[in-house]
C-alpha positions in Angstrom: 94.8 -81.0 -22.0 98.5 -81.1 -21.7 98.6 -77.6 -23.2 96.2 -76.4 -20.6 98.1 -78.0 -17.8 101.4 -76.5 -19.0 99.7 -73.1 -19.3 98.4 -73.3 -15.8 101.8 -74.3 -14.5 103.5 -71.4 -16.3 100.9 -69.0 -14.9 101.5 -70.4 -11.3 105.3 -70.1 -11.8 104.9 -66.5 -13.0 102.8 -65.6 -10.0 105.3 -67.2 -7.6 108.2 -65.3 -9.4 106.4 -61.9 -9.1 105.6 -62.6 -5.4 109.2 -63.4 -4.6 110.4 -60.3 -6.5 107.9 -58.0 -4.7 108.9 -59.6 -1.3 112.6 -58.9 -2.0 111.8 -55.4 -3.0 109.6 -54.8 0.1 112.1 -56.3 2.5 114.9 -53.8 3.3 118.4 -55.0 3.2 120.0 -55.9 6.6 122.4 -52.9 6.5 119.4 -50.5 6.1 117.6 -52.0 9.1 120.7 -51.7 11.2 121.2 -48.1 10.3 117.6 -47.1 11.0 117.6 -48.7 14.5 121.0 -47.3 15.3 119.7 -43.8 14.6 116.4 -44.1 16.4 117.7 -45.8 19.5 119.8 -42.9 21.0 116.9 -40.5 20.5 114.6 -42.9 22.5 117.2 -43.4 25.3 117.9 -39.7 25.6 114.2 -38.9 25.8 113.7 -41.6 28.4 116.8 -40.4 30.4 115.3 -36.9 30.3 112.0 -38.1 31.7 113.7 -40.1 34.4 115.9 -37.2 35.4 112.7 -35.0 35.6 111.0 -37.6 37.8 114.0 -37.8 40.0 114.2 -34.1 40.5 110.5 -33.9 41.3 110.8 -36.7 43.8 113.8 -35.0 45.4 111.9 -31.7 45.7 108.9 -33.5 47.2 111.2 -35.2 49.7 112.8 -31.8 50.6 109.3 -30.2 51.1 108.2 -33.2 53.3 111.3 -32.7 55.4 110.6 -29.0 55.8 107.0 -29.6 56.7 107.9 -32.3 59.2 110.4 -30.0 60.8 107.8 -27.2 61.0 105.2 -29.6 62.5 107.8 -30.8 65.1 108.7 -27.2 66.1 105.0 -26.3 66.4 104.4 -29.4 68.6 107.2 -28.3 70.9 106.1 -24.7 71.0 102.5 -25.6 71.8 103.1 -28.7 74.0 102.0 -26.9 77.1 98.8 -25.6 75.5 96.3 -27.7 77.7 98.3 -27.1 80.9 98.4 -23.4 80.4 94.7 -23.2 79.4 93.9 -24.7 82.8 96.2 -22.3 84.7 94.7 -19.1 83.2 91.6 -19.2 85.4 94.0 -19.1 88.4 94.9 -15.6 87.2 91.2 -14.7 87.1 90.7 -15.7 90.7 93.8 -13.9 91.9 92.6 -10.7 90.1 89.2 -11.1 91.7 90.9 -11.5 95.1 92.8 -8.3 94.6 89.7 -6.4 93.6 87.8 -7.6 96.8 90.8 -7.0 99.0 90.8 -3.3 97.8 87.2 -3.0 98.9 87.8 -4.6 102.3 91.0 -2.6 103.0 92.9 -5.8 103.8 96.4 -4.4 102.9 98.5 -7.4 103.9 96.3 -9.8 102.0 96.2 -7.5 99.1 100.0 -7.2 99.0 100.5 -11.0 99.1 98.0 -11.7 96.4 99.4 -8.9 94.2 102.9 -10.3 94.6 101.6 -13.8 93.7 99.8 -12.4 90.7 102.9 -10.5 89.4 105.0 -13.6 89.8 102.4 -15.8 88.1 102.1 -13.5 85.2 105.9 -13.5 84.7 106.0 -17.3 84.7 103.3 -17.4 82.1 105.1 -14.8 80.0 108.3 -16.9 80.0 106.2 -19.7 78.4 104.8 -17.3 75.7 101.4 -16.6 77.3 100.4 -13.0 76.9 97.1 -11.2 77.6 94.9 -10.0 74.7 94.7 -6.2 74.6 90.9 -5.4 74.5 89.6 -2.2 76.0 89.6 0.6 73.5 90.5 -1.8 70.6 88.3 -2.5 67.7 86.3 -5.7 68.2 88.1 -8.6 66.6 86.2 -11.9 66.5 89.6 -13.7 66.3 90.5 -12.6 69.8 87.3 -11.3 71.4 84.0 -13.0 72.3 81.2 -10.4 72.5 79.0 -10.8 75.6 76.8 -7.9 74.7 76.6 -4.3 73.4 76.7 -1.1 75.4 75.6 2.4 74.1 78.5 4.7 74.3 79.3 8.3 73.3 82.9 7.9 74.4 83.8 5.1 72.0 83.3 4.4 68.3 80.8 1.7 67.4 82.3 -1.8 67.5 85.0 -0.8 69.9 85.6 -2.9 73.1 84.5 -0.8 76.1 84.5 -3.4 78.9 86.4 -6.6 79.5 84.5 -9.3 81.5 87.3 -11.8 81.3 90.8 -11.5 79.9 91.8 -13.4 76.8 95.3 -14.9 76.4 97.5 -15.9 73.5 100.2 -18.6 73.5 103.1 -17.7 71.1 100.6 -15.4 69.2 98.0 -18.2 68.9 94.8 -17.7 70.7 94.6 -19.7 74.0 91.3 -18.2 75.2 89.3 -15.3 73.7 88.6 -12.2 75.8 84.9 -11.9 76.9 84.0 -8.3 76.1 81.2 -5.7 75.9 81.2 -3.8 72.6 80.1 -0.2 72.0 77.2 0.7 69.8 75.6 4.0 68.7 73.4 5.4 71.4 69.7 5.3 70.6 69.0 8.6 72.4 70.9 10.6 69.8 68.9 9.0 66.9 65.6 9.7 68.8 66.7 13.3 69.5 67.5 13.7 65.8 64.1 12.3 64.8 62.4 14.8 67.1 64.4 17.8 65.8 63.6 16.8 62.3 59.9 16.6 63.0 59.9 20.1 64.5 
C-alpha cells in the first residue's frame, strides 16, 4: 500500500510539474507583451484619429450645406413675401383693362385717358416688385403658365398654340403668380371632312 501511495504521489507531482512547465511556456514574457501592445496601439490610434477626422469633415460639410440652404430659403422668403398681396392686386389690372375696353366703345375720351394712365402707372409699380405678364397669344400652350379654357379651330395657328387670352397670367420673379386663361388652336374639322370627300370621289 505504501508503494501504491508513493506511486500515486509521484504521478501527481509529475502532472503538476508538466502543468507548470506548459503554463510557463504558454505565458509570454513581460517584455514580449509590452512590445506587442506598443506596436499595435499606434495603429489603432491612427485609425481612430482618421475616422474622427473624416466624421469631423463630414459634419463641417453638412453644416456648410445647411447654412447655404438656410440663406437660400431666407432670400426666397424675402423675394416672395408680397406674393399674397400681389395676387390680390392683379384682378385690379383686369378691371382697369375692361374699363379701357368699354371706354373705347363709348367714346369717353377723358375717362379713357385717366384709366389708361392709371393702368400704365399700376403696371410699372407691379414691375418694380417683379410682377410681369405671361406672354400667351401666338405662343405654344404651356400648362406651367397657361390654363386652357377650350379649343378653337384655326387655319392661322398651329395646333396647340394659344390663339386667344381670356385673362392674363402673371409671374412674380419668374415664378407663376396666376396662370393665363387661354383658348388653344386645334386642327379644323372642315379640312379633314373635305379630304375625306375628295378621297371618296
